[in-house]
Backbone as a ProteinNet text record, in pm:
[ID]
protein_1_A
[PRIMARY]
MAEEKANAGKLYICATPIGNLEDITYRVVRILREVDLIAAEDTRNTVRLLNHFDIHTPMTSYHEFNKVDKARELVRQLKEGRHIALVTDAGTPAISDPGEELVRQCAEAGVEMTSLPGAAACITALTLSALPTRRFCFEAFLPADKGERNRVLQELKEESRTIILYEAPHHLKKTLGELLDALGDRPLSLCRELTKKFEEVRRSTLLAEAERLEQEEPRGEYVLVIQGKSFAQKEREKEEEWRRLSVEEHMERYLSAGLDKKEAMKQVAKDRGIPKREVYQALLQD
[TERTIARY]
-2416	-2343.6	-2232.2	-2153.9	-2045.9	-2101.9	-2214.9	-2281.6	-2327.4	-2388	-2433.2	-2318	-2205.9	-2088.2	-2034.1	-2032.1	-1985	-2063	-2197.5	-2291.2	-2296	-2233.1	-2238.3	-2163.9	-2204.5	-2140	-2015.1	-1953.7	-1836	-1839.4	-1784.4	-1783.9	-1645.8	-1652.7	-1525.7	-1522	-1420.2	-1402.1	-1318.4	-1375.7	-1308.8	-1268.2	-1135.9	-1088.1	-1108.9	-1163.2	-1185.1	-1098.9	-1081.4	-1004.4	-1049.4	-950.6	-985.4	-994.5	-975.4	-980.7	-956	-832.9	-798.1	-852.1	-938.2	-1001	-903.4	-787.6	-678.1	-625.2	-656.7	-603.4	-683.6	-767.8	-841.7	-762.9	-769.3	-695.5	-778.4	-704.2	-774.6	-861.7	-812.7	-888.9	-1020.9	-1022.2	-1139.8	-1244.2	-1197.1	-1284.4	-1352.2	-1268.8	-1322.3	-1423.3	-1392.3	-1482.7	-1611.8	-1602.3	-1728.9	-1820.2	-1763	-1843.7	-1898.7	-1827.1	-1866.6	-1958.6	-1956.6	-2043.4	-2191.7	-2278.3	-2424	-2468.6	-2404.4	-2452.4	-2335.8	-2347	-2250.4	-2316.9	-2265.4	-2315.7	-2236.9	-2300	-2231.2	-2271	-2178.3	-2209.5	-2305.8	-2279.4	-2365.3	-2376.8	-2488.7	-2508.6	-2496.6	-2531.6	-2516.9	-2375.2	-2291.5	-2143.1	-2085.7	-2120.8	-2057.4	-2104.5	-2219.5	-2265.6	-2178.3	-2114.5	-2025.8	-1900.7	-1854.9	-1742.1	-1772.4	-1895.1	-1936.4	-1955.6	-2007.6	-2031.6	-1902	-1800.8	-1672.6	-1606.8	-1627.9	-1570.8	-1670.9	-1783.6	-1886.4	-1926.3	-1958.3	-1996.2	-2144.5	-2220.7	-2371.8	-2424.4	-2345.2	-2391.4	-2489	-2599.4	-2698	-2627.5	-2681.8	-2627.3	-2741.6	-2698.1	-2781.3	-2711.1	-2786.6	-2729.2	-2699.4	-2573.2	-2527.1	-2452.1	-2501.5	-2437.5	-2451.8	-2403	-2394.8	-2525.6	-2637.3	-2769.6	-2848.1	-2802.6	-2875.8	-2777.8	-2658.1	-2551.7	-2585.7	-2651.7	-2673.6	-2772.5	-2891.7	-3003.3	-2968	-2901.6	-2873.7	-2759.5	-2669	-2564.2	-2628.1	-2730.9	-2796.8	-2854.2	-2920.5	-2978.8	-2872.2	-2762	-2652.1	-2590	-2576	-2527.3	-2623.4	-2752.9	-2851.9	-2829.5	-2811.5	-2792.2	-2666.6	-2560.2	-2434.5	-2443.1	-2514.8	-2528	-2620.9	-2700.3	-2782	-2704.7	-2583.8	-2497.5	-2466.1	-2516.3	-2487.4	-2345.1	-2278.6	-2143.3	-2167.3	-2104.1	-2128.6	-1999.8	-1991.6	-1874.5	-1916.1	-1830.6	-1850.1	-1758.1	-1819.7	-1736.3	-1780.8	-1688.8	-1722.1	-1714.3	-1739.4	-1736.8	-1604.5	-1494.5	-1359.4	-1267.3	-1176.5	-1074.7	-1110.9	-1060.3	-1077	-1190	-1289	-1401.2	-1356.3	-1434.4	-1416.1	-1309.9	-1241.2	-1145.1	-1224	-1259.8	-1335	-1460.9	-1536.2	-1640.6	-1744	-1866.4	-1968.1	-1950.4	-1860.2	-1833	-1773.9	-1713.1	-1662.9	-1773	-1900.9	-2005.4	-2042.2	-2038	-2070.7	-1964.6	-1835.8	-1724.7	-1737.3	-1777.8	-1791.1	-1903.3	-2009.8	-2124.1	-2094.8	-2020.1	-1977.1	-1884	-1793.4	-1698.5	-1773.2	-1868.9	-1943.4	-2024.1	-2074.8	-2163.6	-2080.5	-1949	-1864.4	-1865.3	-1907.4	-1908.6	-1767.7	-1736.8	-1597.6	-1584.3	-1464.4	-1441.6	-1299.8	-1272.6	-1140.1	-1140.2	-1020.5	-1001.6	-914.3	-962.2	-891.7	-822.7	-691	-623.1	-627.2	-610.1	-596.2	-580.5	-637.7	-611.4	-669.7	-593	-638.1	-578.7	-664.9	-613.8	-509.9	-530.8	-439.8	-294.9	-283.9	-154.8	-93.7	-171.3	-124.5	-68.2	-135	-87.5	41.9	45.4	163.5	285.4	273	390	441.6	356.5	392.2	436.8	420.8	436.9	578.4	674.3	812.3	836.4	735.1	745.1	774.1	815.1	851.5	730.6	760.8	656.6	658.6	765.8	775.2	665.7	631.1	525.3	428.1	300.6	199.4	65.3	-18.9	-154.5	-253.5	-364.4	-467.2	-588.8	-632.7	-740.9	-866.6	-856.8	-970.9	-1019.3	-1152.9	-1209.9	-1216.7	-1178.7	-1186.3	-1340.6	-1368.6	-1512.8	-1581.4	-1707.7	-1797.2	-1828.8	-1850.7	-1878.4	-1766.3	-1793.4	-1693.8	-1608.6	-1667.6	-1590.6	-1500.1	-1554.4	-1479.1	-1360.7	-1396	-1297.8	-1170.4	-1207	-1096.8	-1016.8	-1082.3	-1012.7	-913.5	-955.4	-863.4	-753.4	-782.6	-668.4	-570.6	-617.3	-517	-434.3	-491.6	-414.7	-313.3	-351.6	-263.2	-148.3	-171.8	-62.9	65.4	39.1	155.3	196.7	128.9	147.5	288	370.6	507.2	508	403.8	400.7	345.8	376.1	312.7	170.4	95.7	-50.3	-120.5	-218.4	-291.3	-442.3	-493.8	-632.1	-695	-831	-908.8	-984.4	-1009.6	-1096.5	-1165.1	-1290.7	-1360.5	-1327.6	-1339.1	-1293.5	-1358.6	-1484.7	-1561	-1530	-1454.5	-1410.3	-1264.1	-1192.5	-1043.6	-987.4	-1027.2	-972.5	-987.7	-1109.7	-1133.2	-1047.5	-1034.6	-954.8	-806.7	-756.2	-611.9	-594.4	-688.7	-671.5	-675.5	-761.9	-767.7	-640.8	-587.6	-463.1	-350	-344.8	-237.8	-246.9	-361.8	-377.6	-337.3	-373.5	-350.5	-207.8	-148.7	-17.9	95.5	66.3	171.2	198.8	294.1	327.2	411.8	373.1	435.6	450.9	553.1	555.8	432.2	380.5	252	262.3	209	189.6	45.2	-4.4	-144.9	-168.8	-247.8	-270.6	-412.9	-430.1	-558.7	-584.9	-700.9	-743.5	-642.9	-607.9	-508.1	-548.5	-450.9	-467	-547	-608.1	-696	-615.5	-681.3	-611.1	-546.7	-617.1	-560.1	-492.2	-432.9	-358.6	-260.6	-255	-161.6	-117.5	18.9	76.4	160.8	119.1	192.2	261.2	398.5	481.7	516	456	461.7	451	382.2	360.4	212.4	170.5	28.7	3.3	99.9	82	81.8	176.6	179.3	59.2	2.2	-119.4	-241.1	-247.9	-359.8	-358.2	-244.3	-238.5	-271.3	-223.9	-249.6	-393.1	-461.1	-603.7	-697.3	-637.5	-715.3	-743.2	-652	-665.4	-725.1	-726.5	-778.8	-886.3	-980.5	-1085.9	-1039.7	-1039.8	-1008.2	-1101.9	-1047.7	-1127.5	-1082.7	-1175.7	-1142.9	-1132.6	-1114.3	-1100.5	-956	-935.8	-798.8	-754	-623.9	-563.4	-454	-450.2	-345	-251.5	-122.4	-18.8	71.7	72	137.6	248.1	359.2	471	435.4	467	444.4	530.1	515	595.3	732.6	833.8	968.1	1016.7	1119.4	1177.2	1240.1	1310.7	1378.9	1275.6	1162.3	1058	1004.8	982.2	940.9	1033.9	1164.9	1265	1275.4	1261.1	1262.1	1153.7	1025.7	910.1	927.8	987.4	1009.7	1112.8	1215.1	1316.2	1258.1	1174.4	1109	1022.8	951.9	863.8	948.3	1055.5	1142.5	1197.6	1227.3	1290.9	1189.1	1066.4	956.9	947.5	1002.3	1006.7	1135.9	1126	1254.8	1324.6	1447.5	1525.1	1457.2	1410.4	1352.6	1223.1	1135.4	1015.7	1045.2	1148.1	1187.1	1231.1	1313.1	1355.2	1233.9	1140	1024.6	940.4	939.6	865.4	932	1057.1	1123.4	1124.6	1138.9	1135.4	998.4	893.2	756.3	726.4	801.6	784.3	866.9	942.6	1008.2	1158	1219.1	1365.3	1430	1549.4	1627.6	1687.7	1740.2	1790	1903.8	1989.8	2107.3	2058.9	1967.7	1909.9	1826.1	1751.1	1669.9	1756.3	1869.1	1957.2	2016.4	2051.2	2111.4	2010.3	1886.8	1780.9	1743	1742.9	1715.8	1826.1	1950.6	2069.6	2055	2013.3	1995	1880.8	1768.3	1649.6	1687.8	1764.4	1794.5	1917.5	1992.6	2111.6	2222.6	2229.6	2332.3	2411.4	2528.4	2603.1	2530.5	2557.9	2494.3	2530.3	2651.5	2692.3	2607.1	2557.7	2473.7	2336.6	2289.3	2167.8	2188.3	2300.5	2339.3	2350.2	2419.3	2433.6	2298.9	2213.2	2078.1	2000.2	2011.9	1933.6	1982.3	2125.1	2180.5	2131.8	2118.8	2072.5	1924.9	1847.7	1709.2	1694.5
8097.2	7981.7	7928.2	8023.9	7985.5	7910	7963.8	7901.6	7762.1	7750.1	7624	7514.1	7558.8	7469	7437.8	7533	7508.7	7405.6	7405.8	7308.9	7174.6	7165	7039	6925.8	6805.9	6686.9	6653	6545.6	6497.4	6352.2	6320.7	6183.8	6121.9	6006.1	5937	5805.8	5802.8	5681.7	5586.2	5482.4	5398.4	5260.8	5237.2	5108.6	5003.7	4883.9	4781.2	4653.6	4557.2	4440.4	4365	4306.5	4222.9	4073.7	4049	3909.4	3907.7	3930.1	3929	4050.9	4032.8	4145.7	4233.5	4185.4	4259.5	4372.9	4370.8	4470	4599.7	4621.7	4752.3	4848.3	4977.4	5073.4	5120.4	5167.7	5216.6	5333.5	5412.1	5536	5495.4	5391.9	5350.3	5300	5221.9	5174.1	5287.7	5386.6	5507.2	5580.6	5602.1	5677.4	5600.8	5472.2	5394.1	5400.5	5422.8	5441.6	5583.8	5678.5	5817.4	5878.5	5823.4	5884	5858.1	5931.6	5919.3	5795.2	5758.9	5660.5	5594.4	5462.9	5393.9	5350.1	5391.4	5344.6	5224.1	5109.6	4984	4912.3	4861.1	4788.3	4669.6	4595.9	4486.9	4485.4	4532.9	4547.7	4412.2	4302.9	4173.5	4134.7	4179.6	4154.5	4243.7	4372.6	4469.4	4452.7	4399.9	4377.4	4280.1	4185	4096.8	4166.5	4263.7	4343	4435.9	4500.1	4582.5	4509.9	4387	4311.6	4269.8	4242	4201.5	4306.7	4434.5	4547	4620.5	4558.5	4608.6	4754.8	4769.1	4896.7	4891.7	4996.2	4980.4	5105.5	5162.7	5272.6	5229.3	5295.7	5253.2	5242.7	5159.9	5135.7	5160.3	5185.6	5197.6	5128.7	5071	4998.2	5089.1	5082.3	5160.6	5067.1	5041.5	4932.9	4974	4882.2	4914.2	4942.6	4888.7	4900.1	5014.6	5083.6	5205.8	5323.9	5310.2	5403.9	5551	5575.7	5712.2	5778.8	5715.3	5778.1	5780.6	5678.9	5671	5774.9	5794.8	5898.4	6034.1	6065.1	6193.1	6210.1	6106.5	6102.6	6127.2	6053.8	6068.9	6206.9	6262.3	6399.3	6495.8	6475.9	6564.4	6553.9	6432.8	6420.8	6481.3	6464.1	6528.7	6683.6	6733.3	6884	6935.2	6843.4	6878.4	6860.8	6803.8	6800.9	6665.1	6558.5	6421.8	6380.9	6307.4	6257.3	6109.8	6074.5	5937.5	5869.4	5740.8	5660.7	5568.1	5562.8	5477.7	5360.5	5236.1	5115.1	5024.9	4945.3	4844.1	4704.7	4599	4466.4	4436.5	4474.8	4445.1	4545.8	4598.9	4688	4835.1	4906	5046.9	5093.3	5159.5	5209.4	5288.5	5290	5370.2	5313.6	5203.3	5133.9	5017.9	5032.1	4928.5	4903.9	5006.7	4997	5113	5082.5	5189.2	5318.5	5310.5	5430.2	5546	5509.3	5612.3	5717.8	5669	5758.4	5854.3	5804.7	5893.8	5996.7	5955.7	6050.9	6157.6	6117.6	6220.4	6315.2	6270.8	6357.3	6448.3	6394.3	6476.8	6592.6	6556.3	6660.4	6770.7	6730.1	6826.9	6913.3	6855.1	6934.9	7009.5	6992.4	7067.3	7009.6	6885.8	6816.4	6782.4	6808.8	6774.7	6621.6	6572.4	6428.7	6405.3	6289.6	6239.9	6095	6036.8	5901.6	5838.1	5733	5664.1	5545.7	5548	5440.9	5312	5206.3	5066	4966.8	4853.6	4738.9	4761.7	4717.4	4716	4587.8	4507.2	4383.6	4398	4500.8	4522.6	4548.4	4638.3	4674.4	4559.3	4490.9	4371.8	4268.3	4243.6	4146.6	4192.4	4317.6	4374.1	4357.5	4390.3	4382.7	4241.3	4139.1	3997.9	3935.8	4010.8	3948.6	3917.4	3987.9	3984.4	4030.9	4096.5	4167.3	4316.3	4381.5	4523.7	4605.2	4691	4767.5	4914	4962.3	5107.2	5168.3	5095.2	5143.5	5028.7	5055.1	4954.7	5012	4923.9	4975.8	4871.7	4932.3	4851.7	4847.5	4729.3	4714	4655.7	4623.2	4556.4	4436.3	4419.4	4312.4	4354.8	4263.3	4291.1	4311.2	4401	4423.5	4293.1	4290	4167.3	4174.4	4298.5	4315.2	4264.7	4176.2	4114.4	4213.2	4311.9	4410.5	4494.6	4543.6	4626.8	4538.4	4415	4326.3	4303.5	4282.8	4263.9	4391	4506.4	4632.8	4647.2	4618.2	4630.2	4529.1	4408.6	4306.2	4353.2	4413.5	4460.6	4574.4	4660	4773	4707.1	4606.6	4538	4467.1	4432.1	4366	4450.8	4581.1	4667.6	4740.5	4704.9	4772.1	4729.2	4824.4	4792.2	4790.1	4848	4850.8	4710.3	4678.6	4561.3	4575.4	4469.1	4478.7	4406	4465.9	4404.4	4386	4266.6	4234.3	4159.1	4172.9	4093.4	3994.5	3870.3	3770.1	3679.6	3648.9	3547.5	3410.1	3310.3	3172.9	3115.1	3132.7	3071.6	3127.2	3240.9	3296.3	3289.1	3238.8	3242.1	3168.1	3046.2	2960.9	3036.8	3091.3	3166.1	3285.2	3359.2	3482.5	3450.6	3346.5	3309.3	3272.3	3203	3167.1	3283.9	3383.9	3504	3591.6	3588.7	3672.3	3611.1	3471.8	3398.4	3423.6	3427.8	3448.3	3592.9	3684.6	3826.8	3874.7	3826.7	3878.1	3780.3	3653.6	3555.9	3514.9	3417.4	3375	3479.8	3511.5	3612.4	3567.2	3612.6	3586.8	3638.5	3554.2	3588.2	3554.3	3638.8	3612.2	3598	3478.4	3447.9	3444	3545.3	3555.6	3517.6	3435.6	3387.4	3405.4	3443.8	3457	3538.7	3653.7	3732.6	3765.3	3756.3	3785.2	3679.1	3583.1	3489.4	3359.9	3268.2	3146	3066	3062.1	2982	3069	3177.9	3267.7	3187.9	3212.8	3145.2	3243.9	3243.6	3327.7	3231.6	3216.9	3129.6	3218.9	3217.6	3294	3204.8	3222	3124.2	3199.1	3141.4	3212.1	3186.7	3270.3	3248.4	3111.8	3055.7	2929.2	2814.2	2827.2	2722.6	2718.7	2834.3	2840.7	2797.8	2838.3	2791.9	2635.1	2579.9	2431.8	2362.3	2420.1	2363.5	2367	2472.7	2492.7	2407.8	2347.2	2244.1	2122.6	2105.9	1985.8	2018.5	2144.2	2190.9	2291.6	2289.3	2390.5	2515.4	2635.3	2750.9	2776	2818.7	2849.3	2977.6	3065.5	3183.2	3297.3	3423.7	3539.7	3555	3593.7	3600.5	3751.8	3776	3892.3	3837	3886.5	3850.6	3963.2	3940.4	4043.4	3986.2	4059.9	4010.7	4108.2	4049.1	4134.4	4203.9	4338.2	4416.1	4373.7	4425	4391.2	4462.6	4377.4	4435.2	4509.5	4601.5	4674.3	4583.8	4483	4383.2	4314.2	4278.3	4211.7	4311.7	4432.8	4527.3	4545.2	4551.4	4572.4	4453.2	4328	4205	4206.7	4249.8	4248.3	4349.9	4467.5	4573	4526.4	4462.1	4411.8	4307.4	4217.5	4114.3	4184	4290.2	4354	4420.5	4481.6	4541.9	4431.7	4318.4	4213.2	4150.8	4166	4121.1	4210.9	4334.7	4424.4	4408.3	4437.8	4444.8	4578.2	4586.9	4706.2	4828.6	4807.3	4911.6	4960	4860.4	4898.1	4972	4926.7	4992.2	5136.4	5154.8	5286.1	5377.7	5321.3	5404.2	5453.4	5379.7	5429.2	5557	5557.2	5676.6	5796.8	5763.3	5865.5	5932.3	5849.7	5906	5986.4	5961.4	6041.8	6178.5	6192.3	6322.3	6321.6	6202.1	6202.2	6201.1	6259.3	6253.6	6116.3	6084.5	5949.2	5909.5	5999.6	5968	5929.8	6013	5990.3	5857.3	5833.2	5716.6	5589.8	5590.2	5477.8	5451	5561	5547.6	5486.8	5526.4	5473.8	5326.3	5289.3	5154	5062.6	5108.4	5019.6	5002	5109.5	5100	5000.2	5016	4926.5	4775.5	4752.8	4617.4	4557.1	4643.8	4603.9	4563.2	4634.1	4607.7	4726.7	4711.1	4829.5	4906.6	5038.3	5115.5	5075.7	5025.1	4984.4	4868.6	4782.3	4669.9	4723.5	4825.7	4894.7	4949.6	5015	5074.3	4964.1	4854.3	4742	4678.3	4666.2	4605.3	4691.8	4823.7	4918.4	4914.1	4894.7	4889.8	4766.5	4654.5	4525.7	4535.2	4615.4	4628.4	4716.5
-909.7	-974	-883.4	-822.7	-734.4	-609.4	-559.5	-438.5	-470.5	-594.8	-637	-646.9	-697.9	-710.1	-567.9	-475.5	-339.7	-266.9	-300	-231	-304.3	-418.8	-493.4	-430.2	-465.7	-413.8	-503.3	-474	-534.9	-579.5	-695.8	-737.9	-706.8	-639.8	-606.6	-692.2	-779.5	-869.4	-789.1	-738.4	-640.5	-701.4	-701.9	-744	-638.3	-678.7	-577.7	-624.4	-542.1	-571.9	-702.2	-766.5	-880.7	-846	-724.2	-670.4	-519.4	-479.2	-338.9	-271.3	-165.4	-97.3	-23.3	5.6	79.8	-13.8	-140.2	-235.4	-248.3	-145.8	-136.7	-51.4	-78.8	-1	121.5	223.7	343.3	298.9	206.4	167.2	98	7.8	-57	42	144.8	248.9	322.7	359.9	429.4	349.6	217.9	130.9	106.7	98.4	75	195.8	311.2	432	441.4	391.7	414.1	313.2	187.6	86.3	112.3	38.3	56.3	-27.5	-131.7	-221.8	-295.8	-320.6	-407	-533.6	-648.4	-778.3	-818	-826	-842	-973	-1045.6	-1167.3	-1147.9	-1041.4	-997.6	-853.1	-800.2	-657	-587.9	-647.6	-590.1	-566.6	-661.8	-639.6	-538.4	-547.2	-453.3	-305.4	-287.6	-146.3	-73.3	-145.4	-74.8	-24.6	-109.6	-69	55.9	46	154.4	283.7	271.2	393.9	457.4	372.9	423.8	508.9	467.9	535.1	626.8	644.5	735.9	693.3	564.6	509.2	479.1	524.6	507	425.6	346.4	261.3	152.8	126.8	26.1	-104.8	-195.4	-331.3	-434.1	-554.8	-672.3	-782.5	-874.5	-988.9	-1102.7	-1149.1	-1261.4	-1353.9	-1475.6	-1557.5	-1708.9	-1789	-1938.8	-1994.4	-1943.9	-2013.2	-1958.4	-1857.8	-1810.5	-1792.1	-1848	-1811.9	-1852.3	-1967.6	-2009.4	-1919.9	-1907.4	-1829	-1682.6	-1633.3	-1486.5	-1459.5	-1549.7	-1531.6	-1518.4	-1595.3	-1581.8	-1448.7	-1392.8	-1257.2	-1152.5	-1169.7	-1066.8	-1069.9	-1192.7	-1200.3	-1130.9	-1148.5	-1080.6	-931.5	-877.7	-736.9	-685.9	-770.2	-730.3	-723.1	-818.8	-824.9	-701.6	-651.8	-535.4	-407	-411.6	-291.9	-238.1	-304.1	-257.4	-305.5	-222.9	-255.5	-294.4	-406.4	-470	-493.8	-464.7	-503	-619	-716.6	-832.5	-822	-831	-828.8	-942.8	-991.2	-1089.1	-1025.6	-1099.1	-1041.4	-984.3	-1053.6	-1004.4	-1075	-997.1	-1062.4	-1056.5	-1155.4	-1159	-1252.8	-1201.3	-1286.2	-1409.9	-1513	-1632.8	-1727.1	-1689.9	-1778.9	-1835.8	-1968.4	-2034	-1946.9	-1913.4	-1813.8	-1831.7	-1802.8	-1818.2	-1736.5	-1639.5	-1564.8	-1644.5	-1761.5	-1855.5	-1890.1	-1905.5	-1939.3	-1824.4	-1702.8	-1583.7	-1574.3	-1586.5	-1576.7	-1679.9	-1801.4	-1911.4	-1874.3	-1831.1	-1801.1	-1688.9	-1592.6	-1471.3	-1516.4	-1608.3	-1661.7	-1733.7	-1819.1	-1888.6	-1800.9	-1684	-1593.3	-1491.1	-1496.5	-1399.7	-1255.7	-1248.1	-1117.2	-1079.5	-948.2	-899	-889	-926.3	-926.8	-876.4	-820.1	-786.7	-805.7	-842.1	-863.5	-753.5	-685.3	-579.6	-640.1	-658.9	-735.3	-662.9	-736.8	-679.8	-790.4	-773.1	-869.1	-1002.3	-1108.6	-1251.3	-1310.8	-1365.5	-1423.2	-1532.4	-1614.4	-1725.6	-1680.7	-1580.6	-1522.8	-1447.1	-1368.5	-1294.7	-1388.8	-1501.5	-1593.8	-1668.1	-1701.9	-1768.8	-1684.1	-1551.1	-1463.3	-1442.4	-1459.6	-1450.2	-1577.9	-1691.4	-1823.4	-1864.2	-1810.2	-1848.8	-1992.5	-2045	-2180.8	-2162.4	-2268.9	-2254.3	-2193.2	-2094.2	-2023.9	-2045.7	-2113.7	-2123	-2212.4	-2316.2	-2407.6	-2430.2	-2406.4	-2427.9	-2474.4	-2534.7	-2566.2	-2511.7	-2465.7	-2396.5	-2492.4	-2536.6	-2628.1	-2559.5	-2435.9	-2359.3	-2437.8	-2447.2	-2524.4	-2674.7	-2761.6	-2904.4	-2940.3	-3041.4	-3071.9	-3118.1	-3079.1	-3124.6	-3274.6	-3329.1	-3465.2	-3553.5	-3652.8	-3733.8	-3806.7	-3870.8	-3949.4	-3862	-3747	-3657.4	-3597.8	-3569.4	-3506.8	-3602.8	-3734.6	-3833.5	-3848.2	-3839	-3849.9	-3745.4	-3617.4	-3500.5	-3506.8	-3556.7	-3569.4	-3662.5	-3775.8	-3877	-3816.3	-3740.3	-3667.4	-3577.6	-3498.8	-3406.5	-3479.2	-3600.5	-3671.6	-3684.4	-3691.3	-3709.5	-3574.2	-3472.7	-3336.8	-3281.6	-3257.6	-3201.9	-3047.3	-2987.8	-2838	-2791.8	-2664.6	-2603.9	-2599.2	-2634.3	-2650.8	-2530.4	-2471.6	-2361.6	-2403.4	-2390.2	-2416.6	-2309.1	-2292.7	-2201	-2285	-2223.9	-2290.6	-2187.6	-2218.6	-2135.7	-2178.5	-2083.3	-2115.6	-2238.3	-2257.3	-2364.8	-2498.3	-2503.4	-2634.6	-2655.8	-2558.9	-2565.9	-2682.3	-2708.2	-2817	-2947.3	-2976.9	-3103.5	-3118.5	-3010.4	-3009.5	-3035.8	-2969.5	-2990.8	-3135	-3196.4	-3337.8	-3427	-3400.1	-3481	-3463.5	-3345.7	-3317.8	-3389.3	-3388.4	-3453.6	-3606.2	-3657.5	-3807.8	-3846	-3758.9	-3793.3	-3758.1	-3647.4	-3602.8	-3630.1	-3662.8	-3666.1	-3524.7	-3504.8	-3381.8	-3304	-3182	-3098.4	-2959.9	-2882.8	-2739.3	-2673.4	-2581.9	-2515.4	-2367.1	-2288.2	-2142.4	-2118.5	-2085.7	-2070.8	-1922.6	-1872.6	-1725.6	-1693.5	-1591.4	-1549.4	-1404.5	-1365.5	-1224.4	-1139.6	-1187.2	-1122.9	-986	-886	-742	-669.3	-744.9	-677.7	-645.5	-575.7	-531.2	-644.5	-760.1	-865.4	-979.9	-937.2	-1029.5	-1108.1	-1242.6	-1326.9	-1437.7	-1454.3	-1565	-1649	-1774.2	-1872.7	-1969.6	-1961.3	-2060.7	-2167.6	-2280.2	-2387.5	-2525.2	-2622.3	-2748.6	-2789.2	-2881	-2934.5	-2988.7	-3063.3	-3119.9	-3015.8	-2923	-2820.4	-2736.4	-2697.8	-2617.3	-2698.4	-2820.8	-2909.9	-2919.3	-2931	-2945.4	-2805.2	-2700.8	-2566.8	-2534.7	-2571.6	-2535.9	-2626.5	-2728.5	-2802.6	-2723.6	-2622.2	-2535.2	-2392.8	-2364.8	-2231.4	-2250.2	-2148	-2150.1	-2071.6	-2125.3	-2052.5	-1932.4	-1821	-1702.5	-1640.8	-1603.7	-1534.5	-1632.6	-1581.8	-1668.7	-1708.4	-1831.5	-1883.8	-1928.2	-1911	-1970.1	-2055.6	-2179.9	-2281.2	-2291.5	-2270.8	-2293.5	-2404.5	-2518.8	-2639.1	-2685.4	-2717.6	-2767.8	-2892.1	-2900.4	-3019.7	-3130.2	-3249.3	-3363.2	-3348.9	-3355	-3324.3	-3442.1	-3414.2	-3526.1	-3629.6	-3575.7	-3669.5	-3759.5	-3702.1	-3777.9	-3884.7	-3853	-3950.5	-4060.3	-4025.2	-4122.5	-4216.6	-4164.8	-4246.3	-4347.3	-4301.8	-4389.3	-4491.9	-4461.1	-4555	-4662.2	-4615.4	-4709	-4811.8	-4750.6	-4833	-4935	-4895.7	-4992.7	-5107.2	-5071.2	-5175.2	-5274.9	-5215.4	-5301.7	-5394.2	-5368.1	-5464.6	-5585.8	-5576.2	-5687.3	-5765.1	-5889.4	-5972.6	-5935.9	-5969.5	-5933.7	-6004.5	-6125.8	-6206.5	-6136.9	-6088.6	-6026.6	-5890.6	-5823.7	-5698.4	-5726.3	-5830.5	-5864.7	-5897.3	-5968.4	-6012.4	-5893	-5784	-5669.2	-5615	-5610.7	-5561.2	-5657.8	-5786.6	-5891.7	-5897.8	-5882.8	-5885.3	-5762.7	-5650.6	-5533.1	-5533	-5641	-5659	-5637	-5605.6	-5584.8	-5727.4	-5726.7	-5853.6	-5865.6	-5986.5	-6012.1	-5916.2	-5887.3	-5802	-5656.5	-5605.1	-5466.2	-5469	-5574.8	-5588.3	-5585.9	-5658.8	-5665	-5524.9	-5456.6	-5325.3	-5229.8	-5231.5	-5143.6	-5178.6	-5307.2	-5346.2	-5295.9	-5305.8	-5264.7	-5111.8	-5035.3	-4888.4	-4852.3	-4924.4	-4894.9	-4919.1	-5027.2	-5065.2	-5001.7	-4938.2	-4871.2	-4964.2	-5076.1	-5176.9	-5210.7	-5271.5	-5315.2	-5426.2	-5436	-5533.4	-5675.6	-5693.4	-5831.4	-5880.1	-5788.4	-5826.8	-5878.5	-5818.1	-5867.3	-6009.9	-6029.6	-6158.7	-6264.8	-6230.9	-6327.9	-6364.8	-6261.9	-6291.4	-6383.7	-6367.3	-6450.1	-6592.8	-6608.6	-6744.1	-6819.9	-6738.4	-6803.6	-6846.8	-6763.3	-6803.4	-6928.7
[MASK]
++++++++++++++++++++++++++++++++++++++++++++++++++++++++++++++++++++++++++++++++++++++++++++++++++++++++++++++++++++++++++++++++++++++++++++++++++++++++++++++++++++++++++++++++++++++++++++++++++++++++++++++++++++++++++++++++++++++++++++++++++++++++++++++++++++++++++++++++++++++++++++++

């Protein structure tokens, strides 16, 4: 078993440019030349990259529609000693990409892997967004299934981290409308054609961009960076919810949760932003 592992090949997860070809690393170029095989999402797209850097390594097609069976075949070749580079059409493989399946199968088979870092559209957009970057969530493309899509939108409604989404131009108007309905108007950084000649970053809002695109046709690939739900916004919504309840109903929520009357009155006063004596007087009137 040890000898078999020693003779096994290695999978190189290679990030490639998302637009500007200068954004490839020296290391990725070297590895693409040295491996035995390149597994590419679209060989017609990758051949342009290889030609630009005078790379002549054989390629094989690895994409969404053959990812399970082809991954098994690639794992077999890796275990036999072949070194393989995995590339996607643009950016880092396995991020919202069929390469995830190959990485999973390699991990299960004990195949050695390494990731060669480089361009990723989601991170590029985040750094340009001027929105909070310490905490963020990446949702890639929203699900096509209506039920699943609605579920994700409802989850995003309460998300406090900065949200990153991908969208194609022909779906962008619909998606902006759905986001506006689900999240309300939020600060938005709408990034288009990142690193390319016509790169554009619009720091605006969901509503403003939805209205603008009623008059313009979206062009290019988009990354949406949306501000998460702020603490202040959450507190306002919670306060509005409490105010829809009578003081007695509000008290009952805490009493039924096991608080004694004194603690419940204290919590109700805090929720509603009023003195405790006002809670007491309201209960006497009821």
